[in-house]
PADREN-9811 format. One record per residue: x, y, z of N, C-alpha, C in turn. Coordinates in steps of 0.1 Angstrom, whole numbers, plus 2048, in hexadecimal, padded with zeros to 3 digits. Layout:
<rs>
XYZXYZXYZ ...
</rs>
This chain:
<rs>
55C5384C15655404B85735384B8 5785354AC58452C4AB5905334B2 5925404AF59E5474B459E5484C3 59254B4C859154D4D75945404DE 58E5354D85915284DE5A05244DE 5A65274D35B45254D25BC52D4DC 5B95394DE5C05424E75BE53D4F5 5B35374F95B15325065BA525509 5BD51E4FE5C45115005D35124FC 5D851D4F85E651E4F45EF51B500 5FA5134FF60251050A60C51B50E 61351951961D52351D62B51F519 62C51451163950F50C63F519502 64C5174FF65351E4F464E5174E7 64E51F4DC64A5194CF6485234C5 64151F4BA63E5284AE62F5284AD 62A5344AA61C5364A861A53B499 60E53849460A53B4865FC541486 5FA54C4805EE55347E5E8550470 5DB54D46F5D454B4625C8554461 5C55584545B95604525AD556450 5A155C44D59555444C59554A440 59E54D43659F54442A5AA53942D 5B05394395BA52F43C5C8533437 5CA5404325D754442E5E0548439 5EC5444395F65474435F9556443 5F755D44F5FA56B45060856E456 60B56646061756A46861C55E470 62A55D47163055347A63955A484 63855649064055C49A6455524A4 64F5554AC65454C4B76525524C4 65254A4CF6505504DC6565464E6 65C54D4F16615454FC65553F504 64A54750563E54350B632546501 62D53C4FA62353E4F06175454F5 612541501606547507607556509 61255A50F614568512616570505 61E56A4FC6215724F06155744E7 60D5694E560256A4DC5F75724E2 5F45714EE5E95794F55ED5884F5 5FA58B4F45FD5994F45F95A04E7 5F55994DD5F059F4D15E25A34D2 5DA59F4DC5CC5A14DC5C75A84E9 5BC5AE4E85B55B24F45A75AA4F4 5A35A650059859D50158A5A3505 58B5B050957E5B650D57D5C4506 5715C85025645C05045635B54FA 56B5B54F056B5A94E65795A74E2 57C59C4DB5895984D758D5A14CB 5985AA4CD59D5B34C35AC5B44C4 5B25BA4BA5C15BC4BB5C45C64C6 5CF5C34CD5D35CC4D85D65DA4D3 5D45E44DB5D65F24D75E45F64D6 5EE5EF4DC5FC5F34DC6045EC4D0 5FD5E74C66045E14BB6075EB4B0 6125E84A86155F149D60A5F0493 60A5FA48A5FF5F947F6005ED477 60C5E847460D5DB46C6075CF473 60B5CE4806075C24885F85C348B 5F35D048E5E55D24905DC5CD485 5E15D14795DA5CD46C5DA5BE46B 5E55B846E5E75A946D5DD5A2477 5DD5A64835D55A048E5C65A148B 5C35AD4845B55AE4815B05A4476 5B959E46F5B65944655B658646A 5BC5844775BE57747C5B057047F 5AF56447A5A355C47D5A654F484 5B254A4825B653D4895C453E48D 5C85354965D553549C5DA52749D 5E652449A5ED51749C5FA5194A3 5FF50F4AA60C5104B06145034B0 6215044B162A4F84B26334FA4BE 6324F14C763B4F14D46494ED4D1 6534F44D66614F04D56674EE4E3 6734E84E367A4E64F067F4F24F6 6824FC4EE6885094F46865144EA 6895204EF68752C4E669052C4DA 69C5274DB6A55264D06A051D4C5 69B5124C96945094BF6895104B8 6815184C067651F4BA67B5294B0 6865304B268B5394A968F53349C 69652749D69A52049168E51B489 68451549067851148967051C483 66F52748A66953348466F537477 67D53847768453C46B682532460 68252546368051B45867251C452 66851D45B65A51E45665852B44E 65D53645265C54244A66254143C 66D53B43B67453942E66B530425 66552542B65D51C42365052141F 64952842963B52B427638539423 642542425641550421634557425 63255843262555F43762456D433 61857243261557F42C61C58A434 61C58A44162059544962E59344F 63558944C64358845064C58F446 65759444B66259944266958D43C 66B58D42F67058242867D586422 68857E42569558041E694579411 69758040669657B3F96A05703F6 6AB5703FC6B65673F96BC561406 6BD5544076C354E4136CD54440F 6D45464046DE53C4006EA53C408 6F253240670053140C709539403 71154240871A54A4007285433FE 72E5453F273B53F3F07475463F7 75153F3FA75D5444007695403F7 7735473F77805433F278853E3FE 7915343FB79952F4077A6529401 7AF52840B7BC5224077C151A413 7C650E4107CA50441A7D950541B 7DE50B4267EC50D4277F450142C 7EC4F642F7F34EA4337F94E3427 7F54E741B7FB4E140E8084E840B 8114E040481E4E640181C4F13F6 8134EF3ED8114F93E28024FB3E1 7FD5033EA7EE5043EB7E850C3DF 7DB50A3DD7D45113D37C95193DA 7C45243D37B852B3D87AC5243D2 7A25213DA79651A3D478A5203DA 77E51C3D47715213D87695163DF 76251A3EA75A5113F174D5173F6 7435103F873751440073550D40D 73F50441073F4FC41C74B4FE424 74B4FA4307564FA4397604EF435 76C4F24327764E842E77E4E343B 77F4D643C7864D14487954D4447 79B4D94517A94DB4517AC4E645B 7B84E64617BC4EF46C7C34FC466 7C84FB45A7D05064557CA50C449 7BC50E4497B551443E7B1522440 7B352A4367B05394377A553B42D 79A54243278E54542978E554426 78855741A785565416777565411 77056F41676257141275957341E 74C57041D74556A411742575406 73F5703FA73C5783EF72E5763EA 7275803E771A57E3E071B57D3D1 7255843CC7285843BD7375843BC 73C57F3B17495813AD7545783B2 75056E3BA75A5653C076155D3B6 7595573AD75F54F3A2767557399 76356439676A56C38D777571393 7775743A07845773A778D56B3A7 78855F3A97915533A979755139C 78F55139179454F38479D55A37F 79B5663847A45713807B256F386 7B256B3937BF56939A7C755E392 7C055438E7C85493877CC54E379 7C55583747C855E3677D5566368 7D856C3737E35763747EE57237D 7EB5673867F656338F7F955438C 80655138B80A543387809539393 7FD5373987FB52D3A27FA51F39C 7F95153A47F650739F7E8508399 7E650538D7D95093867CE4FE389 7D24F238A7C84E738C7CC4DE398 7C24D839E7C54CF3A97CD4C33A4 7CB4BF3987D24B33937E04B638F 7E44C338E7F24C63897FD4C0391 7FC4C139F8064BC3A78084AD3A7 7FC4A63A57FD4983A5804492399 80449A38E80A494382819493382 82049B38B82F49B38C83649F37F 82E4A53778344A936A82E4B7365 8374C03618334CD35D8294CC351 81F4D43518144D33468144E033E 8094E13378074ED32E8084FA335 8024FA34280250634981050C34C 81A50334E82750734F82D50D342 82950733782E50B32A829519327 81D51D32B81752A328819534334 82253133D82653934881B53C352 81253335480853535E80A52C36A 81552536B81951D37682851B376 82E51B38283C51938384050A385 8375013838394F338483F4EE391 8394F039C83D4EA3A883D4DB3A8 8354D539E8354C739D8424C1399 84B4C93938594C538F8634CD398 85E4D23A38674D93AC86F4E53A6 8684EC39D86E4F739686C50439E 8655033A986350E3B28635093C1 8695113CA86950C3D885C5103DF 85A50A3EA84E50D3F284E51C3F6 85A5213FA85B52E3FF8585383F3 85D5363E785A53F3DC84C53E3D8 8465323D98385303D582F5383DF 8335383EC82B53F3F682B54E3F3 8355533ED8355613E982B5643DE 82955A3D581F55B3CA81155B3D0 8105523DA8035523E17FF55F3E7 8095653EE8075723F480357D3EA 80957C3DE8065853D47F75833CF 7F35763CE7E55733CA7DC5793D5 7DF5773E17D657C3EC7D458B3EC 7DF5923E77DD5A13E67D25A53DD 7CF59D3D37C459F3C97B759D3D0 7B65933D97AA5913E17A759D3EA 7B15A23F07AF5AD3FA7AD5BB3F2 7B35BC3E67B25C93DF7AD5C63D1 7A05C83D07995C53C379D5CF3B9 79F5DC3BD7A45E63B37B05E13AC 7BA5DC3B47C65D73AE7C45CC3A4 7BA5C33A87B75B739F7B15BC392 7A75C63937A05CB3877AA5D237E 7B35DA3847BD5E137B7C65D7374 7CA5CC37B7D25C23747CA5BB369 7BE5B836C7B55B23617B45BB355 7B25C83577B15D134C7BD5D1343 7C95D03497D55CF3427D65C233A 7D15B83407D15AA33A7C75AA32E 7BC5B13307B15B13267B75B931A 7BE5C431C7C45CC3117CE5C3309 7D65BC3117E05B330A7D95A9301 7CE5A33067C75992FE7C159F2F2 7BB5AB2F47B55B22E87BF5B62DE 7CB5BA2E27D55BE2D87DB5B22D0 7DA5A62D77DF59A2D07D35932C9 7C859A2C77BC5942C07B65882C8 7B85872D47B257C2DC7A55822E3 79B5842DA79058C2DE7865852E7 7855782E677C5702EF7825712FD 78F56F2FF79557030C79457E312 79558830979359630E785598313 77B59330C76D59431076A58D31D 77158231F76F57B32B774583337 78058933578559234077D59E342 7775A333776E5AF3397625AC342 75C5A033F75159C348755599356 76159435876559136676759F36D 76D5A836676F5B636C7625BC371 7585BB36874A5C036C7455B9379 7475AC3797425A53857495A8392 7565AA39175F5AD39C75C5BB3A1 7595C43977565D239B7495D33A3 7405CA3A07335CA3A77355C63B6 7405BE3B87425B93C674B5C23CE 7505CD3C77595D63CE7525DE3D9 7595E03E47545E93EF7585F73EC 7506003F375360E3F175D6143FB 76460B40276F60F40B77960540C 78660940F7905FF412796601420 78D6064297916094377965FD43E 7A15FF4457A75F444E7A55F845C 7A35EF4657A35F14737B15F0479 7B35F54857C05F548B7C35E7491 7B95DF4937BB5D24997B85C748E 7B95BA4927B65AF4897A95A848C 79F5B048F7925AA49278B5A5486 78259B48877959647E76B59B482 7655A34797585A947C74E5A7471 7415A44747375A446972E5B046C 72B5B84617235C44637165C245A 70B5C44616FE5C445A6F85D245A 6F35D644E6EC5E344D6E05E1444 6D55E74486C85E54406C25F343E 6BE5F54316B760142E6AA5FD427 69F60542A69260242468F60D41A 68A60840E68561140467960B3FE 66F6143FC66260F3F665D6023FD 65B5F83F66565EB3FC6615E13FD 66E5E53FD6795DB3FE6835E1407 68B5D840C6975DD4146A35D640E 6AF5DC4116BB5D540C6C45D3419 6CA5C741A6D35C44256E15C341F 6EA5CA4246F85C94207005C342C 7095BA4287125B44327205B742E 7285BC4377365BF43573E5B543E 7495B04397515A744175F5AC443 7635AE44F7705B24537785A6457 7835A445178B59845479A59D457 79E59A4637AB59E4677AD5AD466 7A25B446A7A35C346A7A15C945C 79F5C145179D5C744478F5C543F 78A5CE43877D5CD43277E5C6425 77B5B942577F5B041A7745AC410 7675AC41575D5A740B74F5AC410 7455AA4087385AE40C72E5A5404 7215A54087165A040070A5A7404 6FF5A53FC6F35AC3FF6E75A43FA 6DC5A64006CF5A03FC6C45AA3FD 6B95A63F66AD5AE3F76A35A8401 69C5B04096925AB4126855B140D 67B5A840C66E5AC4076655B1413 6605BD4116575C241C64A5C5415 6425BA4146365BA40C6295BE413 6295CA41861E5CF4206185DB419 60B5DD41A6045E84136045F541C 6065F34296055FF431612608431 61161343761C61D43662861743D 63361543564060F43A645618445 64462544464B62F44D64562D45B 63962A45D63362846A63761B471 63D61246964160546E65060246C 65860D46966660B46566E604470 66D60947C6756024876725F4488 6655F04886625E248A6665DA47E 6655DF47266A5D84666795D7466 6805E146A68E5E046B6935D5475 68C5D448068F5CA48A68D5BC485 6825BA47E67F5AD4796885AA46D 68C5B44666955B245A6A35AE45F 6A85B446A6B55B046F6B45A2475 6A959F47B6A85914816A8587476 6A158946B6A05804606AE57F459 6B558A4576C258A4506CC583458 6CD5864656D858046D6D557146F 6C956D4726C655E4736C9557466 6C455C45B6C655544E6D555444B 6DD55E44E6EB55D44B6F2553454 6F05544616F754B46B6F153D46C 6E653B4656DF52E4666E852445D 6F15294556FA52144D70751E454 70F51544F71C51345572551E450 72B52545973353145674252E458 74A52E44E75952B450760535459 75C54245976354C46175955346A 759550476750557480756564484 74E56F48675457B48A75657C499 75E58549E75F5884AC7525904B1 74D5984A87415A04AB7395A249F 72C5A44A17235A849671E5B6498 7205BE48E71D5CC48F7105CF487 7065D648D6FA5D94866F85E8485 6F25ED47A6F05FB4786E460247F 6DC5F94866D15FF48D6D05F749B 6CA5FE4A56C75F74B16BC5EC4AE 6BE5E04B36B45D64B06AF5CF4BD 6A25CB4BC69C5C54C869F5B74CB 6A25AF4C16A45A14C26B259D4C5 6BA5A64CA6C95A34CB6CC5974D4 6C65964DF6C858A4E86C457D4E2 6B957D4DB6B55714D46BF56C4C9 6C45764C26CE5734B76DB56F4BD 6E05754C86EC5714CE6EB5624D3 6DF55F4D96DD5524DE6DD5474D3 6D654B4C86D55424BC6E353F4B6 6EC5494B56F95484AF70253F4B9 7005424C670853A4D070452C4D0 6F75294CE6F351B4CE6F85144C2 6F851B4B66FC5144AA70C5124A9 71351C4AD72251C4AB72A51A4B8 7235194C37295184D07335234D3 72F52F4CF73753B4D172E5474D3 73154F4DD72955B4E072F5664D7 72656C4CF72A5774C77215834C9 72758E4CF71E5994D27195A04C6 70E5A64C77085AF4BC7085BD4C1 70F5C64BA7115D44BF70C5DE4B5 7075E94BB7035F54B370C6004B7 7186024B172160C4B671D61A4B1 7206244BA71C6324B772863B4B3 7346364B674063E4B374B6354AE 75663B4A97626334A676262C499 76C62349776E61C48A762613487 75C60D49175060448E74460C489 74361848E73862148973B62547B 74862747774B62A46A74861E460 74A61246674760645E73860645B 72F60946472160A46271E614457 72462045872262A44D72662443F 73161D43F73561743272A60D42D 72560543671A5FB43370E60242E 70A60D4356FE61543170061C423 70C62142170F62741470E61C409 71261040C7116054027026023FF 6FA60340A6EB6014086E660B3FE 6EA6184006E56223F76EA6203E9 6F661C3E76FB61A3DA6F460E3D3 6F26033DA6EB5F83D46DC5FB3D1 6D66033D96C86083D66C86103CA 6D36193C86D36213BC6D66193B0 6DF6103B16E36073A56D75FF3A1 6D15F93AA6C65EF3A76B85F73A4 6B86043A86AC60B3A569F6043AA 6A05FF3B66965F63BC6885FC3BB 6876083BF67960E3C067260E3B3 67A6113A767361139A671603395 67A5FA3986795EC39266E5E4397 6685E93A265D5E13A864F5E53A3 64F5EF39A6425F43966395E938F 6405E13866385D737E6335CD388 63A5C93926365C039C62A5C53A4 62A5D23A861F5D83AF6135D83A6 6155DB3996095DC3906025CE38E 60B5C438D6055B638C5FE5B2399 6045B63A55FE5B33B25F05BA3B3 5EF5C63AF5E35CE3B05D85C83A6 5DD5C439A5D35BF3905CC5B3395 5D45A939A5CF59C39E5CB59B3AD 5CE5A73B45CC5A73C35D359B3C9 5E059B3C65E95903CB5EC5933DA 5EF5883E15F25893EF60058E3F1 60958B3E86175903E961B5973DC 6255A03DD62B5A63D163459B3CA 6325983BD63958D3B76475903B3 6505913BD65E5943B96655873B4 66157C3B966756F3B465C5673AE 65D5633A265355C39A65854F394 65054539565353838F648535384 64C53237864352F36D645521368 63951A36663A50C362633509355 63950034E6344FB3416384ED33E 6304E63376324D83336344D7324 63B4CD31F63C4CB31163D4BC30E 6374B83036384AA2FF6334A92F0 63549D2EA63049B2DC62948D2DC 61C48D2DB6154812DB6184782E7 61B47E2F361E4772FF62C473300 6344762F66424722F664B47D2FB 65647A30265F48330865848E310 65048A31A64849332265149A32C 6514A732C65A4AE3356524BA33A 6574BF3466534CC34C65E4D534E 65B4E234F6654EC3516604F735B 66A4FB36366750736C67251136A 66E51D367677528366674532371 67F53A37567E54238168255037E 67A55A38267D56838167F56E38F 68B57439068E57A39D69858539B 69758F3A46A059B3A36A05A1395 6945A23906925A93836985A2377 69B5953786A058E36D69D57F36F 69F57736469E5693656A956336D 6A655B3776B155437F6B3547379 6BC54636F6BE53A3676C452E36F 6CB53237A6D05273826C551F38A 6BA52638B6AE51F3926A5518388 6A751937B69E51237169F503374 6944FC3726944EE37468C4E7369 6924DB36468B4D235B6854C6363 67A4C035E6744B53646714AB35A 67549E35B66F49335366248F35A 65748F35264A48C35864547E353 63D47835C63846A35962B46A352 622474355615473350613478342 60847433B60647832D5FD48332B 5F34863345EA4913325EF49D339 5EB4A93345F14B53385ED4B8347 5E14B534B5DD4B73595E64AF363 5E84A33605F049A3695FF49E368 6034A335C6114A835B6134B4364 60A4BE36460B4CA36C60A4C637B 6024BD37E6004B838C60D4B2391 6144AA3896204A438C62B4AF38E 62B4B83846364C23846354CB391 6294D03946274D939F6294D13AD 6244C53AD6264BD3B96354BB3BC 63D4B83B264B4B63B46524C33B8 64C4CE3B36524DB3B864F4DE3C6 6434DC3CB6404DF3D96474D63E3 64B4CA3DE6524C13E66604C63EA 6654D03E26724D63E46714E33EB 6664E73F06654F43F766D4F5403 6704EA40A6784EB4166864EF413 68C4EB40869A4EE40569A4FA3FB 68F4FC3F368F5063E968150D3EB 6815173F467451D3F866B5223EC 65E5233EF6545273E56575363E1 6535393D46545473CF64754F3D4 64655B3CE63A5633D162F5603C8 63355B3BC6285593B162C54D3A9 6215453A562353B39B61B54038E 62153E38361A54037661953236F 60C52E36C60A521366606523358 60C51C34F60851C3405FB51333F 5F05193405E351133F5D851A343 5CC5143445C051C3475BB51A355 5AD51B3565A751B3645A950E36B 5A95033635AA4F53695B74F336F 5C24F73695CF4F636E5D250037A 5CB50C3795CC5153845C650F391 5BA5093905B450239B5BD4F73A1 5C34EF3975CC4E539C5D74EA3A4 5DE4F539F5E94FB3A75E45003B4 5D95073B55D450C3C15D15003CB 5CB4F53C65C94EA3CF5D64E43D5 5E04E33CC5ED4DD3D15F34E63DC 5F24F33DA5F84FC3E45F04FC3F1 5E34FB3F05DA4FB3FB5DC4EE403 5DF4E33FC5E04D64035EC4D540C 5F64DE4096024DE4126024EB41B 5F84F341A5F64FE42360050A420 60350C41460B517410604521407 60652D40860053740060953C3F5 6065393E960D53E3DD6035443D4 6055503CF5FC5563C55FF54F3B8 5F454C3B05F55443A45ED54B399 5F454C38D5ED5523815EF547376 5E454536F5E553C3645E3544357 5EB54134C5EA5483405E753E334 5DD54032C5DA5383215D5540315 5D553A3095CF5402FE5C053E2FE 5B95492F95AB5472F85A853D2ED 59D5362EE59952B2E55935312D8 59852D2CD5935302C05905232B8 5845222B35805162AD58050A2B7 57D50D2C457D5032CE58B4FE2D1 5955052CD5A35002CF5AB50B2D5 5B45082DE5BC5122E55CB50E2E1 5D05152D75DD5122D25E651E2D2 5F351C2D45FC5272D35FD52D2C4 5FA5242BB5FC5272AD5F05302A7 5E55312AF5DA53A2AB5DE5482AC 5E154E2A15E755C2A15DE5662A7 5D15652A55C856F2AA5C356C2B9 5C75612BE5C455D2CC5CB5662D6 5C456B2E05CA5732EA5CC56C2F7 5D65702FE5D856930B5CE56E315 5CA56431D5C05673285C8564335 5C656C33F5CC56A34C5C2566356 5C555B35E5BB5563685C1557376 5B955B37F5BD55C38D5B1559395 5B35553A25A75513AA59D55C3AC 5A25693AA59A5743AB59357839F 59557139358F57538759757237B 59157536F59757336259A58135C 5A65823565AA58F3505AE58E342 5A85963395AB59732B5B15A5329 5BE5A53295C55B23285C95B5319 5CB5C23165CF5C63095DD5C0306 5E05BD2FA5EE5B72F75F95C12FA 5F65CE2FB6005D82FF6025DA30E 5FA5D33165FA5D53246085CF32A 60F5D733161C5D333661B5C7340 6105C634760E5BB35160D5AE349 6055AE33E6035A233661059E32F 6175A832A6245A532362E59F32D 62E5A433963759E34363458F346 62758C34862357E34A62657633E 62357B332626574326635571325 63D57A32964C57832865056C331 64A56B33D64C55F34564855233F 63C55233963654733363E542327 64254C31F64A549313658543316 65E54832166B54232566953432A 65E53233265C52433665951B32A 65251F32064F51731565C51430D 66451F30B67151C30467A51230C 67A51331968350B32167D4FC320 6704FB32166A4ED32066C4E7312 66A4EF30766C4EA2FA67A4E52F7 6844ED2FC6924EA2FA6954DC300 6904DA30D6934CE31468B4C230D 67F4C53096774BB30267E4B62F5 6834BF2ED68A4BB2E16964B22E4 69D4B62EF6A94AE2F36A54A02F7 69A49F2FF69649230369048A2F8 6894912EF68348A2E368E4842DA 69948B2D96A44862D16AA4792D7 6AB4792E56B046E2EC6A64622EA 6994652EB68F45A2EA68F4542DC 69045E2D26904592C469C4502C1 6A74542C76B344B2C56B143E2CC 6AB43E2D76A84312DE69E4282D6 69442F2D168A4282C96914212BD 6994292B66A04242AA6A94182AE 6B04192B96B840E2BD6B04022C0 6A54032C669C3F82C96983F22BC 6943FA2B368E3F52A66993EE29E 6A63F22A06B03EB2996B23DD29E 6AE3DB2AB6AE3CE2B16A23C52AE 69A3CA2A568E3C22A06823C42A8 6823CF2B16763D22B866F3DD2B1 6633DB2AC65C3E42A46553F02AC 6503F92A464A4052AA63F4022B3 6363F82B062B3F42B862F3EF2C5 63A3E72C563F3E12D26463EC2DB 64C3F62D46524012DB6484092E2 63D40C2DB6324132E262C40C2EE 62B3FE2EC6263F62F762F3F7303 63C3F73016463F830B645406312 64341030A64241E310636420318 62B41A31361E41B31A61E414328 62640932862640033463040633E 63C40933964740E34264841D344 64342433B64343333C64E43A335 65B43533866743C33367143132F 67A43532668542C32268E42832E 68F43133869742E34369142234B 68442234C67D41735367E40A34A 67D40C33D67F40033568D3FA337 6974033386A53FE3396A73F7346 69F3FA3516A13F435E6983E8360 68F3E53566853DB35868B3CD358 6853C335F6893B63606833AD355 6883A135468239834A67439534C 67039335966239035C65939C359 65E3A835B6563B43586543B5349 65E3B234165D3B23326533A832D 65339C33464A39132F63C394331 63839F33962A3A333A6253A832E 62D3AE3256283B431862E3AE30C 63A3A830D6413A2301645394303 64838D2F864C37F2FA65A37E2FF 65E37230366B37030A677374301 6763712F46813742EB6833832EA 67838B2E867A3992E767F39F2F4 67A39A2FF67E39F30C68D39D30E 69239130B6A038F30C6A8398303 6A339A2F76AA3A22ED6AB3B02F2 6A13B62F86A13C42FD6AB3C5309 6AB3BB3126B43BB31D6C23BB319 6C53B230F6D33B13096D73BE302 6CD3C42FC6CF3D12F56D43DC2FE 6CD3DD30A6D13E83136DE3E431A 6E13D731C6EE3D33226F93D8319 6F73D630C7023D93027043E8301 6F93F03046FA3FF30470340330F 7023FD31B70A4013267183FD324 
</rs>
């Protein structure tokens, strides 16, 4: 028996363990100070190998599915914790709690070492001894920054001071021209202090923007008024439900998590110098079929662990004196050790029962309730559950990537990936790809292979949707299996009419392919319409990029032909080199493989003149 043999040989070292089912799918990743003791605690060995009786319902179900076990040894428990977190983000095991978002959040900052400092935005730590940070922000940071420059006459651009001459911003009363010494450092500092008031008090900023918006509207400057309206909406979303101040100047980070249906929400509040200054939030996927209520404490513990590790795994400009949590958690010592190793600072994790810190917890939990109400999470997940049940997916498809290719007779071959997340298209995550191959199978293979190569920095989604049939579905499954990652995959294509499968066939119906079977749904089926929407957006995005690339190539072809290189020779060049970029970089010897010396020199000179 594979599993029993593995259990006999597992070492006593610290490390990470991985459980797999009989199909080779990854079920769970965990870390341990002593792998042998930790892993064996999941099982009882007599009269036969079975899950231990003292496991929670969720873990008992998971262990009952375990067929194989692998492990990775690490130097210490802290390294195991870091490796565990990295692998979970990349591989998305079925039974681990998964944080949907692990991005680095933006901060606003000001460098007081400058004579006339500006407020700026950063996602990184800025070198300097006299820098003050504000944040982090999940939404609204750019809108807050732009709004401050709209209503406060700060130095508007970095380049302004270097010019030594007053510019248009001074003429329209948006800057006091320190470049011409028209304001002293002391008076400018008062303007900075006024600007900072708007960071601390968003209600004050919003009221000022509303007055400015009315002014623009009355002066028929409607586009500027609309811009301010959109900024106000964004800043309002980032507002906290309290303006409570502490009596001391502590820096505190507060984490609160609430579970609803099959998701949880984590809210982080940030106290800076005793003031509640900013917040952010994320969704955590709890993709289990069993009763959440019977596992709530365990899920809460793992959710806090994932949320705290993911947040402090980044470089943090402002470290707190303490971390406050809204529930008692089991992994507190592991987390304190992890933070101390990363930042060389011990930060206690507290669960207060009384006083101001308890009130901060209540504020965080109230914000959880408000966000759950606004986002209506329990209702918005219905379509995802329906799709999961129809195809018997391993995961609920909250985050979806959809792929399509586009070309014309092998010219301007491109691929596209569109992303659906948080109940909308995540357009910042859309990607275009210039592809080298000419047939659709090889194009999709190249496209998907290039995507999986980025899983380490841009983790895999819950679901792939492929524009194609059963052949491309098998290709995608093989690619994922080759790297040991589980992604649910659905392919969608038109049924064949007259032995052809074309989008233009009006009576052709879409067919959905999955490893568990083929589905022909009614055109009115909400699940089909949802998948069609993903496919259509990918097709639109691919076609748009294809047309752009085609115009570039057509221009290059015409330029070559003007130089006396005919269409036949251009096709020879494209077949040999693949793209115009490769033609542009080619050497004389490479050209001479397919053209005569005169034409080769002419093309090289042509591209030199273009540069």
